[in-house]
LUMVO-810565 format. One record per atom (N, C-alpha, C, CB): chain; residue number from 1; x, y, z; atom name. Coordinates in Angstrom, 1 decimal, m for minus. Glycine has a CB too. Layout:
N
+-------+-----+--------+--------+--------+------+
: chain :   n :   east :  north :     up : atom :
+-------+-----+--------+--------+--------+------+
:     A : NUM :      X :      Y :      Z :   CA :
...
+-------+-----+--------+--------+--------+------+
END
This chain:
78
+-------+-----+--------+--------+--------+------+
: chain :   n :   east :  north :     up : atom :
+-------+-----+--------+--------+--------+------+
:     A :   1 :   38.9 :  m54.7 :    6.0 :    N :
:     A :   1 :   38.5 :  m54.1 :    7.2 :   CA :
:     A :   1 :   37.9 :  m55.2 :    8.1 :    C :
:     A :   1 :   37.4 :  m53.0 :    6.9 :   CB :
:     A :   2 :   38.4 :  m55.1 :    9.4 :    N :
:     A :   2 :   37.9 :  m56.1 :   10.4 :   CA :
:     A :   2 :   36.6 :  m55.7 :   10.9 :    C :
:     A :   2 :   39.0 :  m56.2 :   11.5 :   CB :
:     A :   3 :   35.7 :  m56.6 :   11.1 :    N :
:     A :   3 :   34.4 :  m56.3 :   11.7 :   CA :
:     A :   3 :   34.5 :  m56.2 :   13.2 :    C :
:     A :   3 :   33.3 :  m57.4 :   11.3 :   CB :
:     A :   4 :   33.9 :  m55.2 :   13.8 :    N :
:     A :   4 :   34.0 :  m55.1 :   15.2 :   CA :
:     A :   4 :   32.9 :  m55.9 :   15.9 :    C :
:     A :   4 :   33.9 :  m53.6 :   15.6 :   CB :
:     A :   5 :   33.2 :  m56.2 :   17.1 :    N :
:     A :   5 :   32.3 :  m57.0 :   18.0 :   CA :
:     A :   5 :   31.6 :  m56.0 :   18.9 :    C :
:     A :   5 :   33.1 :  m58.1 :   18.8 :   CB :
:     A :   6 :   30.3 :  m55.9 :   18.9 :    N :
:     A :   6 :   29.6 :  m54.9 :   19.7 :   CA :
:     A :   6 :   29.9 :  m55.1 :   21.2 :    C :
:     A :   6 :   28.1 :  m55.0 :   19.5 :   CB :
:     A :   7 :   30.0 :  m56.4 :   21.6 :    N :
:     A :   7 :   30.2 :  m56.7 :   23.0 :   CA :
:     A :   7 :   31.6 :  m56.2 :   23.4 :    C :
:     A :   7 :   30.1 :  m58.2 :   23.3 :   CB :
:     A :   8 :   32.6 :  m56.3 :   22.5 :    N :
:     A :   8 :   33.9 :  m55.9 :   22.8 :   CA :
:     A :   8 :   33.9 :  m54.3 :   22.9 :    C :
:     A :   8 :   34.9 :  m56.3 :   21.7 :   CB :
:     A :   9 :   33.2 :  m53.7 :   22.1 :    N :
:     A :   9 :   33.1 :  m52.2 :   22.2 :   CA :
:     A :   9 :   32.4 :  m51.8 :   23.5 :    C :
:     A :   9 :   32.3 :  m51.7 :   21.0 :   CB :
:     A :  10 :   31.4 :  m52.5 :   23.9 :    N :
:     A :  10 :   30.8 :  m52.2 :   25.2 :   CA :
:     A :  10 :   31.8 :  m52.4 :   26.3 :    C :
:     A :  10 :   29.5 :  m53.0 :   25.4 :   CB :
:     A :  11 :   32.6 :  m53.4 :   26.3 :    N :
:     A :  11 :   33.6 :  m53.6 :   27.3 :   CA :
:     A :  11 :   34.6 :  m52.5 :   27.3 :    C :
:     A :  11 :   34.3 :  m55.0 :   27.1 :   CB :
:     A :  12 :   35.1 :  m52.0 :   26.2 :    N :
:     A :  12 :   36.0 :  m50.9 :   26.1 :   CA :
:     A :  12 :   35.3 :  m49.7 :   26.7 :    C :
:     A :  12 :   36.4 :  m50.6 :   24.6 :   CB :
:     A :  13 :   34.1 :  m49.4 :   26.3 :    N :
:     A :  13 :   33.3 :  m48.3 :   26.9 :   CA :
:     A :  13 :   33.2 :  m48.4 :   28.4 :    C :
:     A :  13 :   31.9 :  m48.2 :   26.2 :   CB :
:     A :  14 :   32.9 :  m49.5 :   28.9 :    N :
:     A :  14 :   32.7 :  m49.7 :   30.3 :   CA :
:     A :  14 :   34.0 :  m49.4 :   31.1 :    C :
:     A :  14 :   32.3 :  m51.2 :   30.6 :   CB :
:     A :  15 :   35.1 :  m49.9 :   30.5 :    N :
:     A :  15 :   36.4 :  m49.7 :   31.2 :   CA :
:     A :  15 :   36.8 :  m48.3 :   31.2 :    C :
:     A :  15 :   37.5 :  m50.6 :   30.5 :   CB :
:     A :  16 :   36.6 :  m47.6 :   30.0 :    N :
:     A :  16 :   37.0 :  m46.2 :   29.9 :   CA :
:     A :  16 :   36.2 :  m45.3 :   30.8 :    C :
:     A :  16 :   36.9 :  m45.8 :   28.4 :   CB :
:     A :  17 :   34.9 :  m45.5 :   30.8 :    N :
:     A :  17 :   34.0 :  m44.7 :   31.6 :   CA :
:     A :  17 :   34.4 :  m44.8 :   33.1 :    C :
:     A :  17 :   32.5 :  m45.0 :   31.4 :   CB :
:     A :  18 :   34.5 :  m46.0 :   33.5 :    N :
:     A :  18 :   34.9 :  m46.2 :   34.9 :   CA :
:     A :  18 :   36.2 :  m45.6 :   35.3 :    C :
:     A :  18 :   34.9 :  m47.8 :   35.2 :   CB :
:     A :  19 :   37.2 :  m45.8 :   34.4 :    N :
:     A :  19 :   38.5 :  m45.3 :   34.7 :   CA :
:     A :  19 :   38.5 :  m43.8 :   34.7 :    C :
:     A :  19 :   39.5 :  m45.7 :   33.5 :   CB :
:     A :  20 :   37.9 :  m43.1 :   33.8 :    N :
:     A :  20 :   37.8 :  m41.7 :   33.7 :   CA :
:     A :  20 :   37.0 :  m41.1 :   34.9 :    C :
:     A :  20 :   37.2 :  m41.2 :   32.4 :   CB :
:     A :  21 :   35.9 :  m41.8 :   35.2 :    N :
:     A :  21 :   35.1 :  m41.3 :   36.4 :   CA :
:     A :  21 :   35.9 :  m41.3 :   37.6 :    C :
:     A :  21 :   33.8 :  m42.2 :   36.5 :   CB :
:     A :  22 :   36.6 :  m42.4 :   37.9 :    N :
:     A :  22 :   37.4 :  m42.6 :   39.1 :   CA :
:     A :  22 :   38.5 :  m41.6 :   39.1 :    C :
:     A :  22 :   37.9 :  m44.0 :   39.2 :   CB :
:     A :  23 :   39.1 :  m41.3 :   37.9 :    N :
:     A :  23 :   40.2 :  m40.4 :   37.8 :   CA :
:     A :  23 :   39.8 :  m39.0 :   38.2 :    C :
:     A :  23 :   40.9 :  m40.4 :   36.4 :   CB :
:     A :  24 :   38.5 :  m38.7 :   37.9 :    N :
:     A :  24 :   38.0 :  m37.4 :   38.2 :   CA :
:     A :  24 :   37.4 :  m37.3 :   39.7 :    C :
:     A :  24 :   36.9 :  m37.0 :   37.3 :   CB :
:     A :  25 :   37.4 :  m38.5 :   40.3 :    N :
:     A :  25 :   36.9 :  m38.5 :   41.7 :   CA :
:     A :  25 :   35.4 :  m38.4 :   41.8 :    C :
:     A :  25 :   37.5 :  m37.5 :   42.5 :   CB :
:     A :  26 :   34.7 :  m38.9 :   40.8 :    N :
:     A :  26 :   33.2 :  m38.8 :   40.8 :   CA :
:     A :  26 :   32.6 :  m40.1 :   41.1 :    C :
:     A :  26 :   32.8 :  m38.3 :   39.4 :   CB :
:     A :  27 :   31.5 :  m40.1 :   41.8 :    N :
:     A :  27 :   30.7 :  m41.3 :   42.0 :   CA :
:     A :  27 :   29.8 :  m41.5 :   40.8 :    C :
:     A :  27 :   29.8 :  m41.1 :   43.3 :   CB :
:     A :  28 :   29.2 :  m42.6 :   40.7 :    N :
:     A :  28 :   28.3 :  m42.9 :   39.6 :   CA :
:     A :  28 :   27.2 :  m41.9 :   39.6 :    C :
:     A :  28 :   27.7 :  m44.3 :   39.6 :   CB :
:     A :  29 :   26.7 :  m41.6 :   40.8 :    N :
:     A :  29 :   25.6 :  m40.6 :   40.9 :   CA :
:     A :  29 :   26.0 :  m39.2 :   40.4 :    C :
:     A :  29 :   25.2 :  m40.5 :   42.4 :   CB :
:     A :  30 :   27.2 :  m38.8 :   40.8 :    N :
:     A :  30 :   27.7 :  m37.5 :   40.4 :   CA :
:     A :  30 :   27.9 :  m37.4 :   38.8 :    C :
:     A :  30 :   29.0 :  m37.1 :   41.1 :   CB :
:     A :  31 :   28.5 :  m38.5 :   38.3 :    N :
:     A :  31 :   28.7 :  m38.5 :   36.8 :   CA :
:     A :  31 :   27.3 :  m38.5 :   36.1 :    C :
:     A :  31 :   29.5 :  m39.7 :   36.4 :   CB :
:     A :  32 :   26.4 :  m39.2 :   36.7 :    N :
:     A :  32 :   25.0 :  m39.2 :   36.1 :   CA :
:     A :  32 :   24.4 :  m37.8 :   36.1 :    C :
:     A :  32 :   24.1 :  m40.2 :   36.9 :   CB :
:     A :  33 :   24.6 :  m37.1 :   37.2 :    N :
:     A :  33 :   24.1 :  m35.7 :   37.3 :   CA :
:     A :  33 :   24.7 :  m34.8 :   36.2 :    C :
:     A :  33 :   24.3 :  m35.1 :   38.7 :   CB :
:     A :  34 :   26.0 :  m34.9 :   36.1 :    N :
:     A :  34 :   26.8 :  m34.1 :   35.1 :   CA :
:     A :  34 :   26.4 :  m34.4 :   33.7 :    C :
:     A :  34 :   28.3 :  m34.4 :   35.3 :   CB :
:     A :  35 :   26.1 :  m35.7 :   33.4 :    N :
:     A :  35 :   25.7 :  m36.1 :   32.1 :   CA :
:     A :  35 :   24.2 :  m36.1 :   31.8 :    C :
:     A :  35 :   26.3 :  m37.5 :   31.8 :   CB :
:     A :  36 :   23.4 :  m35.9 :   32.8 :    N :
:     A :  36 :   22.0 :  m35.9 :   32.6 :   CA :
:     A :  36 :   21.4 :  m37.4 :   32.5 :    C :
:     A :  36 :   21.6 :  m35.2 :   31.4 :   CB :
:     A :  37 :   22.1 :  m38.3 :   33.2 :    N :
:     A :  37 :   21.7 :  m39.7 :   33.2 :   CA :
:     A :  37 :   21.5 :  m40.1 :   34.6 :    C :
:     A :  37 :   22.8 :  m40.6 :   32.5 :   CB :
:     A :  38 :   20.7 :  m41.2 :   34.8 :    N :
:     A :  38 :   20.5 :  m41.8 :   36.1 :   CA :
:     A :  38 :   21.7 :  m42.6 :   36.5 :    C :
:     A :  38 :   19.2 :  m42.7 :   36.1 :   CB :
:     A :  39 :   21.9 :  m42.8 :   37.8 :    N :
:     A :  39 :   23.0 :  m43.6 :   38.4 :   CA :
:     A :  39 :   22.9 :  m45.0 :   37.9 :    C :
:     A :  39 :   23.0 :  m43.6 :   39.9 :   CB :
:     A :  40 :   21.7 :  m45.5 :   37.7 :    N :
:     A :  40 :   21.5 :  m46.9 :   37.2 :   CA :
:     A :  40 :   22.0 :  m47.0 :   35.8 :    C :
:     A :  40 :   20.0 :  m47.3 :   37.3 :   CB :
:     A :  41 :   21.8 :  m46.0 :   35.0 :    N :
:     A :  41 :   22.4 :  m46.0 :   33.6 :   CA :
:     A :  41 :   23.9 :  m46.1 :   33.6 :    C :
:     A :  41 :   21.9 :  m44.8 :   32.8 :   CB :
:     A :  42 :   24.5 :  m45.3 :   34.5 :    N :
:     A :  42 :   26.0 :  m45.3 :   34.6 :   CA :
:     A :  42 :   26.4 :  m46.7 :   35.0 :    C :
:     A :  42 :   26.5 :  m44.2 :   35.6 :   CB :
:     A :  43 :   25.8 :  m47.3 :   36.0 :    N :
:     A :  43 :   26.1 :  m48.6 :   36.4 :   CA :
:     A :  43 :   26.0 :  m49.6 :   35.3 :    C :
:     A :  43 :   25.2 :  m49.0 :   37.6 :   CB :
:     A :  44 :   25.0 :  m49.5 :   34.5 :    N :
:     A :  44 :   24.8 :  m50.5 :   33.4 :   CA :
:     A :  44 :   25.9 :  m50.2 :   32.3 :    C :
:     A :  44 :   23.4 :  m50.3 :   32.7 :   CB :
:     A :  45 :   26.2 :  m49.0 :   32.1 :    N :
:     A :  45 :   27.3 :  m48.7 :   31.1 :   CA :
:     A :  45 :   28.6 :  m49.3 :   31.6 :    C :
:     A :  45 :   27.4 :  m47.2 :   30.9 :   CB :
:     A :  46 :   28.9 :  m49.1 :   32.9 :    N :
:     A :  46 :   30.2 :  m49.5 :   33.4 :   CA :
:     A :  46 :   30.3 :  m51.0 :   33.6 :    C :
:     A :  46 :   30.4 :  m48.9 :   34.8 :   CB :
:     A :  47 :   29.1 :  m51.7 :   33.6 :    N :
:     A :  47 :   29.1 :  m53.2 :   33.6 :   CA :
:     A :  47 :   29.1 :  m53.8 :   32.2 :    C :
:     A :  47 :   27.9 :  m53.7 :   34.4 :   CB :
:     A :  48 :   29.0 :  m52.9 :   31.2 :    N :
:     A :  48 :   28.9 :  m53.4 :   29.8 :   CA :
:     A :  48 :   27.6 :  m53.9 :   29.4 :    C :
:     A :  48 :   30.0 :  m54.5 :   29.6 :   CB :
:     A :  49 :   26.6 :  m53.7 :   30.2 :    N :
:     A :  49 :   25.2 :  m54.2 :   29.9 :   CA :
:     A :  49 :   24.4 :  m53.3 :   29.1 :    C :
:     A :  49 :   24.6 :  m54.5 :   31.2 :   CB :
:     A :  50 :   24.8 :  m52.0 :   29.0 :    N :
:     A :  50 :   24.0 :  m51.1 :   28.3 :   CA :
:     A :  50 :   24.3 :  m50.9 :   26.9 :    C :
:     A :  50 :   24.1 :  m49.7 :   29.0 :   CB :
:     A :  51 :   23.3 :  m50.9 :   26.0 :    N :
:     A :  51 :   23.4 :  m50.5 :   24.6 :   CA :
:     A :  51 :   23.1 :  m49.1 :   24.5 :    C :
:     A :  51 :   22.4 :  m51.4 :   23.7 :   CB :
:     A :  52 :   24.1 :  m48.2 :   24.8 :    N :
:     A :  52 :   24.0 :  m46.8 :   24.9 :   CA :
:     A :  52 :   23.6 :  m46.1 :   23.6 :    C :
:     A :  52 :   25.2 :  m46.2 :   25.5 :   CB :
:     A :  53 :   22.8 :  m45.0 :   23.7 :    N :
:     A :  53 :   22.6 :  m44.3 :   22.5 :   CA :
:     A :  53 :   23.7 :  m43.3 :   22.2 :    C :
:     A :  53 :   21.2 :  m43.4 :   22.6 :   CB :
:     A :  54 :   23.8 :  m42.9 :   20.9 :    N :
:     A :  54 :   24.8 :  m41.9 :   20.6 :   CA :
:     A :  54 :   24.7 :  m40.6 :   21.4 :    C :
:     A :  54 :   24.7 :  m41.6 :   19.0 :   CB :
:     A :  55 :   23.5 :  m40.2 :   21.6 :    N :
:     A :  55 :   23.2 :  m39.0 :   22.4 :   CA :
:     A :  55 :   23.8 :  m39.1 :   23.8 :    C :
:     A :  55 :   21.7 :  m38.6 :   22.5 :   CB :
:     A :  56 :   23.5 :  m40.2 :   24.4 :    N :
:     A :  56 :   24.0 :  m40.5 :   25.8 :   CA :
:     A :  56 :   25.5 :  m40.7 :   25.8 :    C :
:     A :  56 :   23.4 :  m41.7 :   26.4 :   CB :
:     A :  57 :   26.1 :  m41.3 :   24.8 :    N :
:     A :  57 :   27.5 :  m41.4 :   24.7 :   CA :
:     A :  57 :   28.2 :  m40.0 :   24.6 :    C :
:     A :  57 :   27.9 :  m42.2 :   23.4 :   CB :
:     A :  58 :   27.6 :  m39.1 :   23.8 :    N :
:     A :  58 :   28.1 :  m37.8 :   23.7 :   CA :
:     A :  58 :   28.0 :  m37.0 :   25.1 :    C :
:     A :  58 :   27.3 :  m37.0 :   22.7 :   CB :
:     A :  59 :   26.9 :  m37.2 :   25.8 :    N :
:     A :  59 :   26.7 :  m36.6 :   27.1 :   CA :
:     A :  59 :   27.7 :  m37.0 :   28.1 :    C :
:     A :  59 :   25.3 :  m36.9 :   27.6 :   CB :
:     A :  60 :   28.0 :  m38.3 :   28.0 :    N :
:     A :  60 :   29.1 :  m38.9 :   28.9 :   CA :
:     A :  60 :   30.4 :  m38.3 :   28.6 :    C :
:     A :  60 :   29.1 :  m40.4 :   28.8 :   CB :
:     A :  61 :   30.7 :  m38.2 :   27.3 :    N :
:     A :  61 :   32.0 :  m37.7 :   26.9 :   CA :
:     A :  61 :   32.2 :  m36.3 :   27.4 :    C :
:     A :  61 :   32.2 :  m37.8 :   25.4 :   CB :
:     A :  62 :   31.2 :  m35.4 :   27.2 :    N :
:     A :  62 :   31.2 :  m34.1 :   27.7 :   CA :
:     A :  62 :   31.5 :  m34.0 :   29.2 :    C :
:     A :  62 :   30.0 :  m33.3 :   27.3 :   CB :
:     A :  63 :   30.7 :  m34.8 :   29.9 :    N :
:     A :  63 :   30.8 :  m34.8 :   31.4 :   CA :
:     A :  63 :   32.2 :  m35.3 :   31.8 :    C :
:     A :  63 :   29.7 :  m35.7 :   32.0 :   CB :
:     A :  64 :   32.8 :  m36.2 :   31.1 :    N :
:     A :  64 :   34.1 :  m36.7 :   31.4 :   CA :
:     A :  64 :   35.3 :  m35.9 :   30.8 :    C :
:     A :  64 :   34.2 :  m38.1 :   31.0 :   CB :
:     A :  65 :   34.9 :  m34.9 :   30.0 :    N :
:     A :  65 :   36.0 :  m34.0 :   29.4 :   CA :
:     A :  65 :   36.8 :  m34.6 :   28.3 :    C :
:     A :  65 :   36.8 :  m33.6 :   30.5 :   CB :
:     A :  66 :   36.2 :  m35.6 :   27.6 :    N :
:     A :  66 :   36.9 :  m36.2 :   26.5 :   CA :
:     A :  66 :   36.1 :  m36.1 :   25.2 :    C :
:     A :  66 :   37.3 :  m37.7 :   26.8 :   CB :
:     A :  67 :   36.7 :  m36.4 :   24.1 :    N :
:     A :  67 :   36.0 :  m36.5 :   22.8 :   CA :
:     A :  67 :   35.2 :  m37.8 :   22.8 :    C :
:     A :  67 :   36.9 :  m36.5 :   21.6 :   CB :
:     A :  68 :   34.0 :  m37.8 :   22.2 :    N :
:     A :  68 :   33.2 :  m39.0 :   22.2 :   CA :
:     A :  68 :   33.9 :  m40.2 :   21.7 :    C :
:     A :  68 :   32.0 :  m38.7 :   21.3 :   CB :
:     A :  69 :   34.7 :  m40.1 :   20.6 :    N :
:     A :  69 :   35.4 :  m41.3 :   20.1 :   CA :
:     A :  69 :   36.3 :  m41.9 :   21.1 :    C :
:     A :  69 :   36.1 :  m40.9 :   18.8 :   CB :
:     A :  70 :   36.9 :  m41.1 :   22.0 :    N :
:     A :  70 :   37.8 :  m41.6 :   23.0 :   CA :
:     A :  70 :   37.2 :  m42.7 :   24.0 :    C :
:     A :  70 :   38.4 :  m40.5 :   23.8 :   CB :
:     A :  71 :   35.9 :  m42.7 :   24.1 :    N :
:     A :  71 :   35.2 :  m43.6 :   25.0 :   CA :
:     A :  71 :   35.1 :  m45.0 :   24.4 :    C :
:     A :  71 :   33.8 :  m43.1 :   25.3 :   CB :
:     A :  72 :   35.2 :  m45.1 :   23.1 :    N :
:     A :  72 :   35.1 :  m46.5 :   22.5 :   CA :
:     A :  72 :   36.3 :  m46.9 :   21.7 :    C :
:     A :  72 :   33.9 :  m46.5 :   21.6 :   CB :
:     A :  73 :   37.4 :  m46.1 :   21.7 :    N :
:     A :  73 :   38.6 :  m46.4 :   20.9 :   CA :
:     A :  73 :   39.4 :  m47.4 :   21.7 :    C :
:     A :  73 :   39.4 :  m45.1 :   20.6 :   CB :
:     A :  74 :   39.5 :  m48.6 :   21.3 :    N :
:     A :  74 :   40.3 :  m49.6 :   22.1 :   CA :
:     A :  74 :   41.8 :  m49.5 :   21.9 :    C :
:     A :  74 :   39.9 :  m51.0 :   21.6 :   CB :
:     A :  75 :   42.3 :  m48.5 :   21.1 :    N :
:     A :  75 :   43.7 :  m48.3 :   21.0 :   CA :
:     A :  75 :   44.2 :  m47.4 :   22.1 :    C :
:     A :  75 :   44.0 :  m47.6 :   19.7 :   CB :
:     A :  76 :   43.3 :  m46.7 :   22.8 :    N :
:     A :  76 :   43.7 :  m45.8 :   23.9 :   CA :
:     A :  76 :   43.8 :  m46.7 :   25.2 :    C :
:     A :  76 :   42.6 :  m44.7 :   24.2 :   CB :
:     A :  77 :   45.0 :  m46.5 :   25.8 :    N :
:     A :  77 :   45.2 :  m47.3 :   27.1 :   CA :
:     A :  77 :   44.9 :  m46.4 :   28.3 :    C :
:     A :  77 :   46.7 :  m47.7 :   27.1 :   CB :
:     A :  78 :   44.3 :  m47.0 :   29.3 :    N :
:     A :  78 :   44.0 :  m46.3 :   30.5 :   CA :
:     A :  78 :   45.3 :  m45.9 :   31.3 :    C :
:     A :  78 :   43.1 :  m47.1 :   31.4 :   CB :
+-------+-----+--------+--------+--------+------+
END
């Protein structure tokens, strides 16, 4: 089994969140409101700087209309 790189996972998350948010036509502020997060948190997630909690990852997935695992699965192409 290959060990995963946390930074690589954060980059995948950042790319997926930004792609899905834009596809839905949402601003960071709007996504934050839907997910119960601050705009600054969305910005940090999209920049790959945030070490997000599982709870917040789930909230984001619900707000974006995807399964939680889809936000960090690097096999999914945008």
